DSSP file (Angstrom, degrees, kcal/mol; ACC not computed):
  #  RESIDUE AA STRUCTURE BP1 BP2  ACC     N-H-->O    O-->H-N    N-H-->O    O-->H-N    TCO  KAPPA ALPHA  PHI   PSI    X-CA   Y-CA   Z-CA
    1    1 A M              0   0    0      0, 0.0     2,-0.1     0, 0.0    45,-0.1   0.000 360.0 360.0 360.0 129.8  -10.9   16.1    5.6
    2    2 A D     >  -     0   0    0      1,-0.1     4,-2.1    44,-0.0     5,-0.1  -0.433 360.0 -95.3 -97.2 178.6  -12.6   19.2    6.8
    3    3 A E  H  > S+     0   0    0      1,-0.2     4,-2.3     2,-0.2     5,-0.2   0.860 122.2  54.9 -61.9 -38.3  -11.1   22.7    7.3
    4    4 A T  H  > S+     0   0    0      1,-0.2     4,-2.2     2,-0.2    -1,-0.2   0.930 108.7  47.6 -63.8 -45.2  -10.6   22.1   11.0
    5    5 A E  H  > S+     0   0    0      2,-0.2     4,-2.2     1,-0.2    -1,-0.2   0.901 109.8  54.8 -62.6 -39.6   -8.6   18.9   10.4
    6    6 A F  H  X S+     0   0    0     -4,-2.1     4,-2.0     1,-0.2    -2,-0.2   0.948 111.2  43.0 -56.5 -50.3   -6.5   20.8    7.8
    7    7 A W  H  X S+     0   0    0     -4,-2.3     4,-3.0     1,-0.2     5,-0.2   0.842 110.1  57.8 -70.2 -32.3   -5.6   23.5   10.2
    8    8 A E  H  X S+     0   0    0     -4,-2.2     4,-2.8    -5,-0.2     5,-0.2   0.918 107.9  46.7 -62.7 -41.7   -4.9   21.0   13.0
    9    9 A I  H  X S+     0   0    0     -4,-2.2     4,-2.2     2,-0.2     5,-0.3   0.926 112.9  49.3 -64.4 -44.5   -2.3   19.3   10.9
   10   10 A I  H  X S+     0   0    0     -4,-2.0     4,-2.3    -5,-0.2    -2,-0.2   0.957 116.1  43.2 -56.2 -53.6   -0.7   22.6    9.9
   11   11 A D  H  X S+     0   0    0     -4,-3.0     4,-2.6     1,-0.2     5,-0.2   0.907 113.0  50.1 -63.2 -45.2   -0.6   23.7   13.6
   12   12 A H  H  X S+     0   0    0     -4,-2.8     4,-2.0    -5,-0.2    -1,-0.2   0.937 115.1  43.0 -61.4 -46.9    0.6   20.4   15.0
   13   13 A T  H  X S+     0   0    0     -4,-2.2     4,-1.7    -5,-0.2    -1,-0.2   0.863 113.2  52.1 -71.3 -34.8    3.5   20.1   12.5
   14   14 A R  H  X>S+     0   0    0     -4,-2.3     5,-1.4    -5,-0.3     4,-0.6   0.950 111.1  47.8 -63.4 -48.0    4.5   23.8   12.8
   15   15 A E  H ><5S+     0   0    0     -4,-2.6     3,-0.9     1,-0.2    -2,-0.2   0.899 110.9  50.5 -60.9 -41.6    4.7   23.5   16.6
   16   16 A A  H 3<5S+     0   0    0     -4,-2.0    -1,-0.2     1,-0.2    -2,-0.2   0.847 109.5  52.1 -64.0 -34.6    6.7   20.3   16.4
   17   17 A A  H ><5S-     0   0    0     -4,-1.7     3,-1.7    -5,-0.2    -1,-0.2   0.545 102.8-135.0 -80.6  -5.7    9.1   22.0   14.0
   18   18 A E  T <<5 -     0   0    0     -3,-0.9    -3,-0.2    -4,-0.6    -2,-0.1   0.846  68.7 -51.7  52.8  37.2    9.5   25.0   16.3
   19   19 A G  T 3 <S+     0   0    0     -5,-1.4    -1,-0.3     1,-0.2    -4,-0.1   0.372 100.2 133.2  89.5  -5.7    9.1   27.4   13.5
   20   20 A D    <>  -     0   0    0     -3,-1.7     4,-2.8    -6,-0.2    -1,-0.2  -0.717  45.5-154.0 -84.0 116.7   11.7   26.0   11.1
   21   21 A P  H  > S+     0   0    0      0, 0.0     4,-2.4     0, 0.0    -1,-0.2   0.867  92.1  50.2 -59.7 -38.6   10.0   25.8    7.6
   22   22 A E  H  > S+     0   0    0      2,-0.2     4,-2.0     1,-0.2     5,-0.1   0.937 114.0  44.2 -66.9 -44.9   12.2   23.0    6.3
   23   23 A D  H  > S+     0   0    0      1,-0.2     4,-2.8     2,-0.2     5,-0.3   0.907 111.6  55.6 -63.8 -39.4   11.6   20.8    9.4
   24   24 A H  H  X S+     0   0    0     -4,-2.8     4,-2.6     1,-0.2    -2,-0.2   0.930 106.4  50.2 -57.5 -46.1    7.9   21.8    9.2
   25   25 A A  H  X S+     0   0    0     -4,-2.4     4,-2.3     1,-0.2    -1,-0.2   0.924 111.7  48.0 -60.0 -45.2    7.8   20.5    5.6
   26   26 A D  H  X S+     0   0    0     -4,-2.0     4,-2.3     1,-0.2    -1,-0.2   0.915 113.4  46.6 -61.9 -43.9    9.4   17.2    6.6
   27   27 A L  H  X S+     0   0    0     -4,-2.8     4,-2.5     1,-0.2    -1,-0.2   0.842 110.3  54.3 -69.4 -32.1    7.0   16.8    9.6
   28   28 A L  H  X S+     0   0    0     -4,-2.6     4,-2.6    -5,-0.3    -1,-0.2   0.911 108.0  48.9 -67.4 -40.4    4.0   17.7    7.4
   29   29 A V  H  X S+     0   0    0     -4,-2.3     4,-2.0     2,-0.2    -2,-0.2   0.949 111.6  50.2 -60.6 -47.6    5.0   15.0    4.9
   30   30 A D  H  < S+     0   0    0     -4,-2.3     4,-0.4     1,-0.2    -2,-0.2   0.907 111.1  48.6 -56.1 -43.4    5.3   12.5    7.8
   31   31 A A  H >< S+     0   0    0     -4,-2.5     3,-1.2     1,-0.2    -1,-0.2   0.910 111.5  49.5 -64.4 -42.3    1.9   13.5    9.1
   32   32 A L  H >< S+     0   0    0     -4,-2.6     3,-1.7     1,-0.3    -1,-0.2   0.809 100.1  64.9 -66.9 -27.9    0.3   13.1    5.7
   33   33 A L  T 3< S+     0   0    0     -4,-2.0    -1,-0.3     1,-0.3    -2,-0.2   0.669  93.2  62.8 -68.7 -14.6    1.8    9.7    5.2
   34   34 A Q  T <  S+     0   0    0     -3,-1.2    -1,-0.3    -4,-0.4    -2,-0.2   0.544  98.0  74.2 -82.9  -8.0   -0.3    8.6    8.1
   35   35 A L  S <  S-     0   0    0     -3,-1.7    -3,-0.0    -4,-0.2     0, 0.0  -0.503  90.6-100.0-100.5 169.4   -3.5    9.3    6.1
   36   36 A D    >>  -     0   0    0     -2,-0.2     4,-1.9     1,-0.1     3,-0.6  -0.517  41.8-103.4 -81.7 159.4   -5.1    7.6    3.2
   37   37 A P  H 3> S+     0   0    0      0, 0.0     4,-2.2     0, 0.0     5,-0.2   0.842 119.9  54.2 -54.4 -38.2   -4.4    9.0   -0.3
   38   38 A E  H 3> S+     0   0    0      1,-0.2     4,-2.1     2,-0.2     5,-0.1   0.876 107.3  50.8 -66.8 -34.6   -7.8   10.7   -0.6
   39   39 A S  H <> S+     0   0    0     -3,-0.6     4,-2.4     2,-0.2    -1,-0.2   0.864 107.7  53.4 -68.3 -35.6   -7.3   12.5    2.6
   40   40 A V  H  X S+     0   0    0     -4,-1.9     4,-2.8     2,-0.2    -2,-0.2   0.923 109.2  49.0 -62.8 -43.3   -3.9   13.7    1.3
   41   41 A L  H  X S+     0   0    0     -4,-2.2     4,-2.5     2,-0.2    -2,-0.2   0.889 109.0  52.9 -65.0 -37.2   -5.7   15.0   -1.8
   42   42 A D  H  X S+     0   0    0     -4,-2.1     4,-2.4     2,-0.2    -2,-0.2   0.929 109.7  48.5 -61.6 -43.6   -8.2   16.7    0.5
   43   43 A F  H  X S+     0   0    0     -4,-2.4     4,-2.7     1,-0.2    -2,-0.2   0.941 110.3  51.7 -58.1 -48.4   -5.4   18.4    2.4
   44   44 A A  H  X S+     0   0    0     -4,-2.8     4,-2.8     1,-0.2    -2,-0.2   0.892 108.7  50.8 -58.8 -40.8   -3.8   19.4   -1.0
   45   45 A R  H  X S+     0   0    0     -4,-2.5     4,-2.7     2,-0.2    -1,-0.2   0.944 110.0  49.3 -61.7 -47.9   -7.1   21.0   -2.0
   46   46 A H  H  X S+     0   0    0     -4,-2.4     4,-1.9     1,-0.2    -2,-0.2   0.923 113.7  47.1 -56.3 -45.9   -7.4   23.0    1.2
   47   47 A F  H  X S+     0   0    0     -4,-2.7     4,-2.6     1,-0.2    -2,-0.2   0.938 112.3  48.9 -64.6 -46.2   -3.8   24.2    0.8
   48   48 A E  H  X S+     0   0    0     -4,-2.8     4,-2.5     1,-0.2    -2,-0.2   0.889 108.6  53.1 -63.6 -41.3   -4.3   25.1   -2.9
   49   49 A V  H  X S+     0   0    0     -4,-2.7     4,-2.2     2,-0.2    -1,-0.2   0.930 113.6  43.3 -59.2 -45.2   -7.5   27.1   -2.2
   50   50 A R  H  X S+     0   0    0     -4,-1.9     4,-1.7    -5,-0.2    -2,-0.2   0.887 110.4  55.1 -69.6 -38.5   -5.8   29.1    0.5
   51   51 A Y  H  < S+     0   0    0     -4,-2.6    -1,-0.2     1,-0.2    -2,-0.2   0.919 111.5  45.4 -58.1 -44.6   -2.7   29.6   -1.7
   52   52 A N  H >< S+     0   0    0     -4,-2.5     3,-1.5     1,-0.2    -2,-0.2   0.870 108.0  56.7 -67.0 -38.7   -4.9   31.0   -4.4
   53   53 A R  H 3< S+     0   0    0     -4,-2.2    -1,-0.2     1,-0.3    -2,-0.2   0.829 102.5  56.9 -61.3 -31.5   -6.8   33.2   -2.0
   54   54 A A  T 3< S+     0   0    0     -4,-1.7     2,-2.1    -5,-0.1    -1,-0.3   0.395  73.2 108.7 -83.2   3.4   -3.6   34.8   -0.9
   55   55 A Y    <   +     0   0    0     -3,-1.5    92,-2.6    -5,-0.1     2,-0.4  -0.533  52.9 128.7 -82.0  77.7   -2.7   35.9   -4.4
   56   56 A R  B  >  -a  147   0A   0     -2,-2.1     4,-2.1    90,-0.3    92,-0.2  -0.973  66.9-128.3-137.2 146.0   -3.3   39.6   -3.7
   57   57 A W  H  > S+     0   0    0     90,-2.8     4,-2.5    -2,-0.4     5,-0.2   0.893 108.5  55.5 -59.7 -41.7   -1.4   42.7   -4.2
   58   58 A D  H  > S+     0   0    0     89,-0.4     4,-2.1     1,-0.2    -1,-0.2   0.916 110.4  45.4 -63.8 -40.8   -1.8   43.8   -0.5
   59   59 A L  H  > S+     0   0    0      2,-0.2     4,-2.4     1,-0.2    -1,-0.2   0.857 109.4  55.4 -68.5 -32.4   -0.3   40.6    0.7
   60   60 A W  H  X S+     0   0    0     -4,-2.1     4,-2.2     2,-0.2    -2,-0.2   0.901 107.3  51.2 -64.2 -39.5    2.5   40.8   -1.9
   61   61 A G  H  X S+     0   0    0     -4,-2.5     4,-2.1     2,-0.2    -2,-0.2   0.918 108.9  50.0 -61.3 -44.3    3.2   44.3   -0.4
   62   62 A A  H  X S+     0   0    0     -4,-2.1     4,-2.6     1,-0.2    -2,-0.2   0.903 109.5  51.1 -62.0 -39.8    3.4   42.9    3.1
   63   63 A A  H  X S+     0   0    0     -4,-2.4     4,-3.1     1,-0.2     6,-0.3   0.914 107.1  54.6 -61.9 -41.0    5.8   40.2    1.8
   64   64 A A  H  X S+     0   0    0     -4,-2.2     4,-1.3     1,-0.2    -2,-0.2   0.892 109.6  47.2 -60.5 -40.4    7.9   42.9    0.3
   65   65 A V  H  < S+     0   0    0     -4,-2.1    -2,-0.2     2,-0.2    -1,-0.2   0.947 117.0  42.2 -64.1 -48.0    8.2   44.6    3.6
   66   66 A L  H  < S+     0   0    0     -4,-2.6    -2,-0.2     1,-0.2    -1,-0.2   0.890 123.3  36.4 -67.6 -39.4    9.0   41.5    5.5
   67   67 A L  H  < S-     0   0    0     -4,-3.1    -1,-0.2    -5,-0.2    -2,-0.2   0.567 106.1-117.3 -92.4  -9.9   11.5   40.1    3.0
   68   68 A G  S  < S+     0   0    0     -4,-1.3     2,-0.3    -5,-0.3    -4,-0.1   0.153  93.2   3.6  88.8 -19.7   13.0   43.4    1.9
   69   69 A S  S    S-     0   0    0     -6,-0.3     2,-0.3     2,-0.1    85,-0.1  -0.886  71.4-141.0-177.2 168.3   11.7   42.8   -1.6
   70   70 A A        -     0   0    0     -2,-0.3    -6,-0.1    83,-0.1    83,-0.1  -0.776   9.8-167.1-150.9 101.2    9.5   40.1   -3.2
   71   71 A S     >  -     0   0    0     -2,-0.3     4,-2.4     1,-0.1     5,-0.2  -0.209  46.6 -94.6 -69.3 173.3    9.9   38.6   -6.6
   72   72 A D  H  > S+     0   0    0      1,-0.2     4,-2.0     2,-0.2     5,-0.1   0.946 129.0  45.6 -55.4 -48.7    7.1   36.4   -8.2
   73   73 A E  H  > S+     0   0    0      1,-0.2     4,-2.3     2,-0.2    -1,-0.2   0.901 110.8  51.7 -63.1 -43.2    8.9   33.3   -6.8
   74   74 A A  H  > S+     0   0    0      1,-0.2     4,-2.3     2,-0.2    -1,-0.2   0.882 110.0  50.1 -62.5 -37.9    9.5   34.8   -3.4
   75   75 A F  H  X S+     0   0    0     -4,-2.4     4,-2.3     2,-0.2    -1,-0.2   0.882 107.6  53.9 -67.2 -38.2    5.8   35.7   -3.1
   76   76 A D  H  X S+     0   0    0     -4,-2.0     4,-1.6    -5,-0.2    -2,-0.2   0.955 113.3  42.4 -59.0 -49.1    4.8   32.2   -4.1
   77   77 A F  H  X S+     0   0    0     -4,-2.3     4,-2.3     1,-0.2    38,-1.8   0.856 110.6  57.3 -67.9 -33.9    7.0   30.7   -1.3
   78   78 A F  H  X S+     0   0    0     -4,-2.3     4,-3.0     2,-0.2    -1,-0.2   0.907 103.6  53.0 -61.1 -42.2    5.8   33.4    1.1
   79   79 A R  H  X S+     0   0    0     -4,-2.3     4,-2.1     1,-0.2    -1,-0.2   0.895 109.0  49.2 -64.2 -38.6    2.1   32.4    0.5
   80   80 A C  H  X S+     0   0    0     -4,-1.6     4,-1.9     2,-0.2    -1,-0.2   0.930 112.7  48.2 -63.0 -43.9    3.0   28.8    1.4
   81   81 A W  H  X S+     0   0    0     -4,-2.3     4,-0.6    32,-0.3    -2,-0.2   0.906 108.6  54.3 -60.1 -42.9    4.8   30.0    4.5
   82   82 A L  H >< S+     0   0    0     -4,-3.0     3,-1.0     1,-0.2    -1,-0.2   0.900 107.4  49.3 -62.2 -42.9    1.9   32.2    5.4
   83   83 A I  H >< S+     0   0    0     -4,-2.1     3,-2.0     1,-0.2    -1,-0.2   0.919 106.5  57.8 -57.6 -44.0   -0.5   29.2    5.3
   84   84 A A  H 3< S+     0   0    0     -4,-1.9    -1,-0.2     1,-0.3    -2,-0.2   0.620  90.0  72.4 -65.6 -13.7    1.9   27.3    7.4
   85   85 A Q  T << S-     0   0    0     -3,-1.0     4,-0.4    -4,-0.6    -1,-0.3   0.557 110.3-111.0 -79.2  -7.8    1.7   29.9   10.2
   86   86 A G    <>  -     0   0    0     -3,-2.0     4,-2.7    -4,-0.2    -1,-0.2  -0.196  33.5 -62.6 101.7 169.9   -1.9   28.7   10.9
   87   87 A R  H  > S+     0   0    0      1,-0.2     4,-3.1     2,-0.2     5,-0.4   0.900 125.3  52.1 -60.6 -47.9   -5.4   29.8   10.6
   88   88 A E  H  > S+     0   0    0      1,-0.2     4,-2.1     2,-0.2    -1,-0.2   0.930 116.0  39.5 -60.1 -47.0   -5.2   32.9   12.9
   89   89 A V  H  > S+     0   0    0     -4,-0.4     4,-2.3     2,-0.2    -1,-0.2   0.935 118.6  48.5 -68.8 -44.3   -2.2   34.4   11.2
   90   90 A F  H  X S+     0   0    0     -4,-2.7     4,-2.0     2,-0.2    -2,-0.2   0.956 116.8  40.0 -60.5 -53.3   -3.4   33.4    7.7
   91   91 A E  H  X S+     0   0    0     -4,-3.1     4,-2.5     1,-0.2    -1,-0.2   0.886 114.9  53.6 -66.4 -39.4   -6.9   34.8    8.1
   92   92 A G  H  X S+     0   0    0     -4,-2.1     4,-2.0    -5,-0.4     7,-0.3   0.897 109.7  48.1 -61.7 -40.1   -5.7   37.9   10.0
   93   93 A A  H  < S+     0   0    0     -4,-2.3    -1,-0.2     2,-0.2    -2,-0.2   0.860 111.2  50.3 -68.6 -37.9   -3.3   38.7    7.2
   94   94 A L  H  < S+     0   0    0     -4,-2.0    -2,-0.2    -5,-0.2    -1,-0.2   0.878 109.5  51.3 -66.9 -37.7   -6.1   38.2    4.6
   95   95 A H  H  < S-     0   0    0     -4,-2.5    -2,-0.2     1,-0.3    -1,-0.2   0.928 141.0 -14.3 -65.0 -44.2   -8.3   40.5    6.6
   96   96 A D    ><  -     0   0    0     -4,-2.0     3,-2.8    -5,-0.2    -1,-0.3  -0.756  59.0-151.1-160.6 107.8   -5.5   43.2    6.8
   97   97 A P  G >  S+     0   0    0      0, 0.0     3,-1.8     0, 0.0     4,-0.2   0.762  96.3  67.8 -56.8 -24.9   -1.9   42.4    5.9
   98   98 A D  G >  S+     0   0    0      1,-0.3     3,-1.7     2,-0.2     4,-0.3   0.719  82.6  76.6 -67.8 -16.7   -0.7   45.1    8.2
   99   99 A N  G X> S+     0   0    0     -3,-2.8     4,-2.2    -7,-0.3     3,-1.5   0.691  72.7  81.1 -63.8 -17.6   -2.0   42.9   11.0
  100  100 A L  H <> S+     0   0    0     -3,-1.8     4,-1.9     1,-0.3    -1,-0.3   0.800  79.5  68.5 -59.6 -25.6    1.1   40.7   10.5
  101  101 A A  H <4 S+     0   0    0     -3,-1.7    -1,-0.3     1,-0.2    -2,-0.2   0.856 112.2  29.9 -60.7 -32.6    2.9   43.3   12.6
  102  102 A D  H <4 S+     0   0    0     -3,-1.5    -2,-0.2    -4,-0.3    -1,-0.2   0.729 118.3  55.6 -95.5 -26.9    0.9   42.1   15.6
  103  103 A L  H  < S+     0   0    0     -4,-2.2     2,-0.5   -14,-0.1    -3,-0.2   0.730  95.7  70.9 -80.6 -24.2    0.4   38.4   14.5
  104  104 A L     <  -     0   0    0     -4,-1.9     3,-0.1    -5,-0.2    -1,-0.0  -0.833  61.8-160.7 -97.7 125.7    4.1   37.6   14.1
  105  105 A D  S    S-     0   0    0     -2,-0.5     2,-0.3     1,-0.3    -1,-0.2   0.920  78.1 -18.5 -66.8 -42.2    6.2   37.3   17.2
  106  106 A E        -     0   0    0     -3,-0.1     2,-0.3     2,-0.0    -1,-0.3  -0.958  58.9-148.6-154.5 167.6    9.3   37.7   15.2
  107  107 A F        -     0   0    0     -2,-0.3     2,-0.6    -3,-0.1     3,-0.0  -0.916   6.2-172.5-149.5 119.9   10.4   37.4   11.6
  108  108 A D    >>  -     0   0    0     -2,-0.3     4,-3.5     1,-0.1     3,-2.1  -0.935  12.7-157.3-111.6 106.5   13.9   36.4   10.4
  109  109 A E  T 34 S+     0   0    0     -2,-0.6    -1,-0.1     1,-0.3   -42,-0.0   0.634  91.5  63.6 -64.6 -10.4   14.1   36.9    6.7
  110  110 A E  T 34 S+     0   0    0      1,-0.0    -1,-0.3     3,-0.0     3,-0.0   0.765 125.9  10.7 -76.8 -25.3   17.0   34.3    6.6
  111  111 A V  T X4 S+     0   0    0     -3,-2.1     3,-0.6   -90,-0.0    -2,-0.2   0.735 117.7  68.1-118.5 -44.1   14.6   31.6    7.8
  112  112 A D  T 3< S+     0   0    0     -4,-3.5    -5,-0.1     1,-0.2   -34,-0.1  -0.348  86.5  37.0 -83.6 159.8   11.0   32.9    7.7
  113  113 A G  T 3  S+     0   0    0    -35,-0.1     2,-0.7     1,-0.1   -32,-0.3   0.279  88.3  97.9  90.4 -12.3    8.9   33.7    4.7
  114  114 A D    <   +     0   0    0     -3,-0.6     3,-0.2   -33,-0.1   -36,-0.2  -0.852  33.3 156.7-115.6  96.5   10.1   30.9    2.4
  115  115 A G    >>  +     0   0    0    -38,-1.8     4,-1.5    -2,-0.7     3,-0.5  -0.077  23.4 132.5-107.2  32.0    7.8   28.0    2.5
  116  116 A E  H >> S+     0   0    0      1,-0.3     3,-0.8     2,-0.2     4,-0.6   0.913  74.4  46.8 -49.7 -51.7    8.7   26.4   -0.8
  117  117 A E  H >4 S+     0   0    0      1,-0.3     3,-0.8    -3,-0.2     4,-0.5   0.810 105.2  61.5 -64.2 -29.9    9.0   22.9    0.5
  118  118 A L  H X4 S+     0   0    0     -3,-0.5     3,-0.8     1,-0.2     4,-0.4   0.846  97.4  59.4 -63.1 -32.9    5.7   23.2    2.4
  119  119 A G  H << S+     0   0    0     -4,-1.5    -1,-0.2    -3,-0.8     4,-0.2   0.712 108.5  43.9 -68.1 -20.1    4.0   23.8   -0.9
  120  120 A Y  T <X S+     0   0    0     -3,-0.8     4,-2.5    -4,-0.6    -1,-0.2   0.436  84.7  98.2-102.1  -0.4    5.2   20.4   -2.1
  121  121 A A  H <> S+     0   0    0     -3,-0.8     4,-2.5    -4,-0.5     5,-0.2   0.906  84.5  45.3 -57.0 -48.6    4.4   18.4    1.0
  122  122 A A  H  > S+     0   0    0     -4,-0.4     4,-2.8     1,-0.2    -1,-0.2   0.901 113.4  50.8 -65.7 -39.4    1.1   16.9   -0.1
  123  123 A D  H  > S+     0   0    0     -4,-0.2     4,-2.4     2,-0.2    -1,-0.2   0.924 111.5  48.0 -63.6 -42.4    2.5   16.0   -3.5
  124  124 A E  H  X S+     0   0    0     -4,-2.5     4,-2.3     2,-0.2    -2,-0.2   0.923 113.5  46.9 -62.6 -45.7    5.4   14.3   -1.9
  125  125 A A  H  X S+     0   0    0     -4,-2.5     4,-2.4    -5,-0.2    -2,-0.2   0.923 112.0  50.5 -64.5 -44.7    3.2   12.3    0.5
  126  126 A Y  H  X S+     0   0    0     -4,-2.8     4,-2.4     1,-0.2     6,-0.5   0.909 110.6  49.1 -61.4 -41.6    0.8   11.3   -2.2
  127  127 A E  H  X S+     0   0    0     -4,-2.4     4,-2.5    -5,-0.2    -1,-0.2   0.911 111.9  48.6 -65.5 -39.0    3.6   10.1   -4.4
  128  128 A Q  H  < S+     0   0    0     -4,-2.3    -1,-0.2     1,-0.2    -2,-0.2   0.883 115.4  45.2 -66.7 -35.8    5.1    8.0   -1.6
  129  129 A L  H  < S+     0   0    0     -4,-2.4    -2,-0.2    -5,-0.2    -1,-0.2   0.859 131.4  17.7 -74.4 -35.5    1.6    6.6   -0.7
  130  130 A T  H  < S-     0   0    0     -4,-2.4    -3,-0.2     2,-0.3    -2,-0.2   0.648  89.4-125.9-114.6 -20.6    0.6    5.7   -4.3
  131  131 A G  S  < S+     0   0    0     -4,-2.5     2,-0.2    -5,-0.4    -4,-0.2   0.495  81.4  94.4  80.9   1.9    3.7    5.7   -6.5
  132  132 A G  S    S-     0   0    0     -6,-0.5    -1,-0.3    -5,-0.1    -2,-0.3  -0.724  80.8 -95.3-121.6 172.7    1.9    8.2   -8.8
  133  133 A V        -     0   0    0     -2,-0.2    -9,-0.1     1,-0.1    -1,-0.0  -0.516  51.6 -87.3 -84.5 154.6    1.7   11.9   -9.2
  134  134 A T        -     0   0    0     -2,-0.2    -1,-0.1   -11,-0.1     3,-0.1  -0.423  47.4-133.3 -61.0 125.8   -1.0   14.0   -7.7
  135  135 A P        -     0   0    0      0, 0.0    -1,-0.1     0, 0.0     2,-0.0  -0.198  43.0 -65.4 -72.9 172.4   -4.0   14.2  -10.0
  136  136 A D        -     0   0    0      1,-0.2     0, 0.0     2,-0.1     0, 0.0  -0.379  45.4-147.5 -54.9 133.1   -5.8   17.4  -10.9
  137  137 A L        -     0   0    0      2,-0.1    -1,-0.2    -3,-0.1   -92,-0.0   0.588  26.7-123.4 -85.1 -10.7   -7.4   18.6   -7.7
  138  138 A G        +     0   0    0      1,-0.3    -2,-0.1   -93,-0.0     3,-0.0   0.721  64.5 140.3  74.7  18.1  -10.4   20.2   -9.3
  139  139 A V        -     0   0    0      1,-0.1    -1,-0.3     3,-0.0    -2,-0.1  -0.807  62.9-100.8 -95.8 134.8   -9.6   23.5   -7.7
  140  140 A P        -     0   0    0      0, 0.0     3,-0.1     0, 0.0   -88,-0.1  -0.221  47.5-102.5 -52.9 140.6  -10.1   26.6   -9.8
  141  141 A A        -     0   0    0      1,-0.1     2,-0.0    -3,-0.0     0, 0.0  -0.206  42.1 -89.9 -63.2 154.2   -6.8   27.9  -11.2
  142  142 A Q        -     0   0    0      1,-0.1    -1,-0.1    -3,-0.1   -89,-0.1  -0.362  53.0 -97.7 -60.2 144.0   -5.1   30.9   -9.7
  143  143 A A        -     0   0    0    -91,-0.2    -1,-0.1     1,-0.1     4,-0.1  -0.279  28.6-119.1 -61.3 151.5   -6.2   34.1  -11.3
  144  144 A P  S    S+     0   0    0      0, 0.0    -1,-0.1     0, 0.0    -2,-0.1   0.798  98.7  30.3 -66.1 -26.1   -3.8   35.4  -13.9
  145  145 A E  S    S-     0   0    0    -90,-0.1    -2,-0.1     1,-0.0     3,-0.1  -0.947  98.0 -94.7-129.7 150.5   -3.2   38.6  -11.9
  146  146 A P        -     0   0    0      0, 0.0   -90,-0.3     0, 0.0     2,-0.1  -0.256  47.3-101.5 -59.5 151.7   -3.3   39.2   -8.2
  147  147 A E  B    S+a   56   0A   0    -92,-2.6   -90,-2.8   -94,-0.1   -89,-0.4  -0.464  84.3  26.3 -72.7 147.4   -6.5   40.5   -6.7
  148  148 A G  S    S-     0   0    0    -92,-0.2    -3,-0.0    -2,-0.1     0, 0.0  -0.467 103.8 -35.0  99.6-170.3   -6.6   44.2   -5.9
  149  149 A T        -     0   0    0     -2,-0.2    -2,-0.1     1,-0.0   -93,-0.0  -0.799  60.1-124.2 -97.2 123.4   -4.9   47.3   -7.2
  150  150 A P        +     0   0    0      0, 0.0     2,-0.3     0, 0.0    -2,-0.0  -0.276  34.5 173.4 -62.4 149.1   -1.3   46.9   -8.3
  151  151 A F        -     0   0    0    -94,-0.1     2,-0.8     0, 0.0     0, 0.0  -0.957  43.4 -79.2-149.4 167.2    1.3   49.2   -6.8
  152  152 A D    >   -     0   0    0     -2,-0.3     3,-1.4     1,-0.2     7,-0.2  -0.567  33.4-166.3 -74.4 106.9    5.1   49.6   -6.9
  153  153 A L  T 3  S+     0   0    0     -2,-0.8    -1,-0.2     1,-0.3   -83,-0.1   0.571  87.5  56.7 -71.7  -8.5    6.5   47.0   -4.5
  154  154 A E  T 3  S+     0   0    0    -85,-0.1     2,-1.2     1,-0.0    -1,-0.3   0.491  79.1 101.7 -98.1  -6.3    9.9   48.7   -4.7
  155  155 A D    <>  -     0   0    0     -3,-1.4     4,-2.4     1,-0.2     3,-0.2  -0.670  52.0-171.4 -83.7  98.0    8.5   52.1   -3.4
  156  156 A E  H  > S+     0   0    0     -2,-1.2     4,-2.6     1,-0.2     5,-0.2   0.838  83.3  54.0 -62.3 -34.6    9.5   52.1    0.2
  157  157 A A  H  > S+     0   0    0      2,-0.2     4,-2.0     1,-0.2    -1,-0.2   0.901 110.4  47.4 -65.9 -39.3    7.5   55.3    1.0
  158  158 A A  H  > S+     0   0    0     -3,-0.2     4,-2.7     2,-0.2    -2,-0.2   0.907 112.9  48.5 -66.6 -41.3    4.4   53.6   -0.5
  159  159 A L  H  X S+     0   0    0     -4,-2.4     4,-2.4     2,-0.2     8,-0.2   0.908 112.1  48.3 -64.9 -41.6    5.0   50.5    1.5
  160  160 A A  H  < S+     0   0    0     -4,-2.6    -1,-0.2     1,-0.2    -2,-0.2   0.865 115.3  46.1 -66.1 -36.2    5.6   52.4    4.7
  161  161 A D  H  < S+     0   0    0     -4,-2.0    -2,-0.2    -5,-0.2    -1,-0.2   0.898 116.8  43.1 -71.6 -41.6    2.4   54.4    4.1
  162  162 A R  H  < S+     0   0    0     -4,-2.7    -2,-0.2     1,-0.3    -3,-0.2   0.820 127.9  28.1 -75.8 -33.5    0.3   51.3    3.2
  163  163 A F  S  X S+     0   0    0     -4,-2.4     4,-3.1    -5,-0.2     5,-0.3  -0.579  71.5 162.2-127.3  66.9    1.6   49.1    6.0
  164  164 A P  H  > S+     0   0    0      0, 0.0     4,-2.1     0, 0.0    -1,-0.1   0.883  76.2  42.2 -62.0 -42.2    2.6   51.5    8.8
  165  165 A R  H  > S+     0   0    0      2,-0.2     4,-1.8     1,-0.2     5,-0.2   0.909 117.6  47.2 -72.1 -39.8    2.7   48.9   11.7
  166  166 A L  H  >>S+     0   0    0      2,-0.2     4,-3.0     1,-0.2     5,-0.5   0.920 113.6  48.5 -65.1 -43.1    4.5   46.3    9.6
  167  167 A W  H  X5S+     0   0    0     -4,-3.1     4,-1.8     3,-0.2    -2,-0.2   0.897 109.3  53.2 -64.5 -41.2    7.0   48.9    8.3
  168  168 A E  H  <5S+     0   0    0     -4,-2.1    -1,-0.2    -5,-0.3    -2,-0.2   0.892 119.1  33.6 -61.2 -40.7    7.7   50.1   11.8
  169  169 A R  H  <5S+     0   0    0     -4,-1.8    -2,-0.2    -5,-0.1    -1,-0.2   0.860 139.7  10.5 -83.3 -38.5    8.4   46.7   13.1
  170  170 A F  H  <5S+     0   0    0     -4,-3.0    -3,-0.2    -5,-0.2    -2,-0.2   0.487  92.8 114.0-127.1  -7.0   10.0   45.0   10.1
  171  171 A G     <<       0   0    0     -4,-1.8  -106,-0.1    -5,-0.5  -105,-0.0  -0.090 360.0 360.0 -67.6 170.2   10.8   47.6    7.3
  172  172 A K              0   0    0   -104,-0.1    -1,-0.1   -16,-0.0    -4,-0.1   0.477 360.0 360.0 -59.8 360.0   14.3   48.6    6.2
């Protein structure tokens, strides 16, 4: 599976789910079940690489603005959700997290931002296809600390200053 196929699966299942992350996860599992186990592992590798790329302080700050705060776990789930928004949103956010102000049509913190189940979709599909657990993907492990310079995620003035467009649209 190449990168284009990965993003096509993400986009197709997201559109079919009409933005609901739980439905998206279910549809993603269904789509992956149509593939062979090696293709599911390829999908999982693509997902994991992007998940690790998004382990950055600036994205964590953007998540804190959108979610009102962002614990370690909430940021993990946010990164899964961000990948599920598709290539344009994901890459745009990596380029500049403040771009999320323009890339997101809307954001409902009760529904959006939590892609926990999306992060398990490939594992679930692989297990259903093979009866076994997903083997090591051979992807480098996530860095022990997020990339970039740490800052206080609870400092609203710093968040508003660092993400002015995002704060204006979605901040407290």
